[in-house]
Backbone as CSV, one residue per row, in Angstrom:
resi,resn,N_x,N_y,N_z,CA_x,CA_y,CA_z,C_x,C_y,C_z
1,MET,19.560,-2.499,-2.996,19.458,-3.520,-4.024,18.085,-4.188,-3.925
2,THR,17.465,-4.390,-5.033,16.173,-5.076,-5.053,16.329,-6.441,-5.703
3,VAL,15.397,-7.317,-5.414,15.386,-8.656,-5.995,14.015,-8.910,-6.596
4,THR,13.963,-9.840,-7.505,12.700,-10.261,-8.097,12.330,-11.606,-7.508
5,LEU,11.083,-11.731,-7.059,10.594,-12.984,-6.501,9.610,-13.608,-7.474
6,GLN,9.567,-14.922,-7.483,8.632,-15.638,-8.338,7.963,-16.715,-7.510
7,ILE,6.638,-16.832,-7.634,5.921,-17.892,-6.928,5.060,-18.650,-7.922
8,GLU,4.755,-19.884,-7.573,3.818,-20.663,-8.373,2.467,-20.600,-7.682
9,MET,1.448,-20.278,-8.460,0.117,-20.065,-7.897,-0.906,-20.497,-8.927
10,ASP,-1.973,-21.095,-8.468,-3.068,-21.447,-9.354,-3.583,-20.171,-10.017
11,GLU,-3.758,-20.203,-11.300,-4.149,-19.016,-12.065,-5.466,-18.414,-11.586
12,SER,-6.420,-19.271,-11.241,-7.721,-18.738,-10.809,-7.600,-18.017,-9.468
13,VAL,-6.749,-18.519,-8.577,-6.525,-17.845,-7.291,-5.859,-16.500,-7.533
14,ARG,-4.843,-16.482,-8.399,-4.162,-15.222,-8.718,-5.134,-14.195,-9.281
15,ASP,-5.978,-14.622,-10.212,-6.916,-13.692,-10.841,-7.941,-13.150,-9.848
16,LYS,-8.470,-14.024,-8.977,-9.426,-13.577,-7.959,-8.751,-12.611,-6.988
17,ALA,-7.534,-12.943,-6.577,-6.798,-12.070,-5.658,-6.544,-10.715,-6.305
18,ALA,-6.153,-10.712,-7.558,-5.872,-9.457,-8.264,-7.122,-8.582,-8.330
19,ARG,-8.282,-9.200,-8.605,-9.534,-8.429,-8.658,-9.892,-7.859,-7.288
20,ASN,-9.796,-8.687,-6.257,-10.136,-8.224,-4.909,-9.177,-7.134,-4.436
21,LEU,-7.907,-7.281,-4.700,-6.929,-6.269,-4.310,-7.171,-4.971,-5.068
22,ALA,-7.486,-5.083,-6.353,-7.723,-3.889,-7.172,-8.898,-3.073,-6.629
23,GLU,-9.894,-3.744,-6.072,-11.022,-3.040,-5.473,-10.580,-2.148,-4.322
24,ASN,-9.426,-2.472,-3.731,-8.877,-1.701,-2.624,-7.693,-0.842,-3.051
25,GLY,-7.518,-0.703,-4.358,-6.453,0.151,-4.853,-5.068,-0.460,-4.767
26,LEU,-4.983,-1.766,-4.655,-3.689,-2.441,-4.516,-3.456,-3.427,-5.646
27,THR,-2.193,-3.739,-5.847,-1.805,-4.779,-6.799,-1.306,-5.983,-6.007
28,ILE,-1.109,-7.092,-6.688,-0.526,-8.268,-6.041,0.867,-7.911,-5.529
29,ASP,1.630,-7.163,-6.301,2.963,-6.738,-5.856,2.881,-5.932,-4.558
30,ASP,1.911,-4.998,-4.473,1.733,-4.215,-3.246,1.489,-5.142,-2.056
31,ALA,0.585,-6.096,-2.228,0.229,-7.009,-1.141,1.423,-7.847,-0.705
32,MET,2.190,-8.344,-1.668,3.355,-9.153,-1.318,4.414,-8.328,-0.591
33,ARG,4.593,-7.076,-1.019,5.537,-6.203,-0.312,5.117,-6.005,1.137
34,ILE,3.812,-5.758,1.354,3.302,-5.556,2.710,3.560,-6.793,3.562
35,VAL,3.241,-7.976,3.039,3.425,-9.220,3.787,4.899,-9.433,4.107
36,LEU,5.776,-9.237,3.133,7.205,-9.470,3.363,7.811,-8.452,4.323
37,ILE,7.383,-7.201,4.239,7.869,-6.182,5.167,7.435,-6.539,6.586
38,GLN,6.185,-6.973,6.758,5.713,-7.375,8.081,6.489,-8.583,8.590
39,ALA,6.725,-9.550,7.729,7.465,-10.743,8.138,8.897,-10.385,8.528
40,ALA,9.536,-9.499,7.761,10.908,-9.090,8.069,10.981,-8.349,9.390
41,ALA,9.917,-7.636,9.735,9.882,-6.889,10.989,9.506,-7.786,12.165
42,GLY,9.198,-9.039,11.892,8.813,-9.961,12.947,7.376,-9.796,13.383
43,SER,6.593,-9.097,12.574,5.194,-8.858,12.912,4.349,-10.061,12.552
44,ALA,3.229,-10.157,13.247,2.261,-11.195,12.907,1.664,-10.860,11.543
45,PHE,1.133,-11.852,10.888,0.512,-11.624,9.598,-0.877,-11.057,9.807
46,GLU,-0.952,-9.758,9.824,-2.225,-9.078,9.961,-2.606,-8.546,8.588
47,PHE,-3.806,-8.794,8.184,-4.194,-8.406,6.843,-5.056,-7.155,6.813
48,GLY,-5.135,-6.448,7.912,-5.855,-5.187,7.947,-5.374,-4.198,6.903
49,PRO,-4.037,-4.079,6.679,-3.574,-3.117,5.685,-4.062,-3.421,4.275
50,LEU,-4.554,-4.618,4.043,-5.031,-4.960,2.710,-6.443,-4.457,2.459
51,ALA,-7.016,-3.776,3.443,-8.343,-3.198,3.283,-8.266,-1.713,3.631
52,PRO,-7.594,-0.920,2.774,-7.432,0.500,3.090,-8.751,1.246,3.007
53,ASN,-8.826,2.352,3.770,-10.025,3.181,3.700,-9.969,4.041,2.433
54,GLN,-11.031,4.787,2.179,-11.114,5.558,0.931,-10.012,6.612,0.839
55,THR,-9.641,7.221,1.955,-8.572,8.222,1.949,-7.264,7.600,1.479
56,THR,-6.965,6.393,1.975,-5.740,5.701,1.578,-5.800,5.301,0.107
57,ILE,-6.933,4.806,-0.334,-7.096,4.433,-1.749,-6.871,5.650,-2.637
58,ASP,-7.473,6.787,-2.260,-7.293,8.017,-3.037,-5.824,8.422,-3.079
59,ALA,-5.115,8.289,-1.954,-3.693,8.652,-1.892,-2.852,7.728,-2.769
60,ILE,-3.148,6.433,-2.748,-2.417,5.475,-3.584,-2.622,5.811,-5.059
61,GLU,-3.867,6.055,-5.434,-4.166,6.375,-6.834,-3.510,7.687,-7.252
62,ALA,-3.519,8.687,-6.375,-2.882,9.968,-6.683,-1.377,9.790,-6.854
63,ALA,-0.771,9.000,-5.994,0.675,8.762,-6.096,1.016,8.056,-7.407
64,ARG,0.194,7.111,-7.801,0.439,6.406,-9.070,0.305,7.343,-10.266
65,ARG,-0.558,8.359,-10.144,-0.706,9.352,-11.214,0.409,10.395,-11.172
66,GLY,1.155,10.418,-10.059,2.204,11.418,-9.897,1.702,12.685,-9.233
67,ASP,0.478,12.670,-8.729,-0.096,13.833,-8.044,0.315,13.801,-6.574
68,LEU,1.530,14.210,-6.299,2.057,14.152,-4.946,1.917,15.499,-4.256
69,VAL,1.743,15.451,-2.967,1.597,16.662,-2.161,2.963,17.025,-1.589
70,GLU,3.355,18.281,-1.766,4.604,18.763,-1.184,4.314,19.258,0.225
71,LEU,4.969,18.672,1.210,4.719,19.048,2.590,5.777,19.993,3.155
72,GLY,6.873,20.177,2.444,7.928,21.048,2.952,8.753,20.332,4.006
73,SER,9.204,21.087,4.992,10.038,20.522,6.053,9.180,19.669,6.984
74,PRO,9.814,18.820,7.783,9.037,18.044,8.760,8.228,18.939,9.697
75,GLU,8.796,20.065,10.078,8.085,20.989,10.969,6.832,21.550,10.285
76,GLU,6.970,21.910,9.002,5.825,22.430,8.253,4.743,21.354,8.086
77,ALA,5.181,20.122,7.839,4.222,19.027,7.675,3.456,18.788,8.972
78,LEU,4.164,18.782,10.104,3.498,18.581,11.394,2.550,19.731,11.711
79,ALA,2.980,20.942,11.411,2.108,22.101,11.656,0.836,21.983,10.827
80,ASP,0.978,21.517,9.577,-0.176,21.350,8.701,-1.103,20.271,9.252
81,LEU,-0.533,19.168,9.722,-1.338,18.077,10.271,-2.048,18.482,11.558
82,ASN,-1.411,19.330,12.352,-1.949,19.719,13.661,-2.840,20.948,13.638
83,ARG,-2.961,21.600,12.491,-3.795,22.797,12.463,-5.261,22.413,12.629
84,SER,-6.013,23.277,13.244,-7.433,23.000,13.453,-8.249,23.867,12.502
85,ASP,-8.863,23.223,11.527,-9.721,23.971,10.586,-10.939,23.178,10.230
């Protein structure tokens, strides 16, 4: 089951945050999910995940386009990750 959350935020802060997050391939919703998942896990509020590297940005954008990679079974995926080429 999912829920919808609503917060009150100064519009200029929201707009600046949205622009900065977009530069990293994220939305405000993405950022809030990350923060809430970390909080639920009892983790400290670390904001490193909000600055993904280019590989992560490319993967996020590909997933949003529906360009997903089929990895097969877990064994096949691990073999692919561990191959040396």
